[in-house]
N, C-alpha and C positions, 0 to 999 in steps of 0.2 A: 424891609425890602418888598415893595408892592408887586414885583415881577418874579418873585421866588417860585420855583417849581419844585414841589415835593415829589421826588421820584418814587417814594414808597406809598403814595396815595393812589389807590386803584381807581378812585373816582375823579382824578385830575382831568382837566381839559386843557389842551394847548391849542391856541389859535395862531396860525401863521398868516401873515399878510404881506403882499408885495407893495412896496411904497417907492415913490420916486426919490432920487438922491436929494433933490431940493426939499422935499417934505420932511425927510429925517435929519436934515441939516448936518451933513457930514462932508468930508473932503472928497470931491468928485474923483480925484486921481486915485486915492486909496480905494474907493469903492470900485472903480473900473479895474484896478489891479486884481481884485478878487475875481471879477467876472472873466477877465482875459488871461489869467495865469494858466500856463500849460505845465504839465508834468509828464514824466515817463511812466508808463503803466507797469513796468517791471514784470513781476511774475504772473500778472493777470493778462499780459499780452497774448492774444490769440484765443483767450477764453471767451465763451459765449456771453453776450449781453442779454439780460432778460428781455423777452419779446415785448413786454408792456412798457418798456422804457422809451419808446419812440426814437430810437437811435438810427443814425444814417447807415450803420453797418451792423452786422450780426455778431461781430467779434471785436474785442478790445484791440485797438491799434497800438503801435509802439509808443505813441505820445498822444495826449488829448487834453482838452480843457479840464483843469483840476476839479472844478465843481461837478462836471459830468462824470469823471472817474469815480468820485466819491458817491454821487447819486446812484450810478449804475451798480457800483460795488455793494452799497448798502442794500439796494433793492434785491440784489441776488442773495444776500444773507437772509433777508426777511423771507424770501421764497423758500430757502432751505429750511428755515425754522418752521414755516407753516406746513411744509411737506412732512417733516418729522413729526 
């Protein structure tokens, strides 16, 4: 597996890249489903969004784009880890 990531290797490097749908040769409908999917925020509704996330609001709404909910939520977890 040439793209295997060893999670226990402290010297590992991960490079993320943004590519066009045409370039990665995937189903455009499925790719857009990921980008446009909305989810209910549930228990994080009304909680503060980390200020560095470039959000249009300071608090989680009742519903939002799934990718943003995950991105903002994970960012908040990292902030808590760094603070501790």
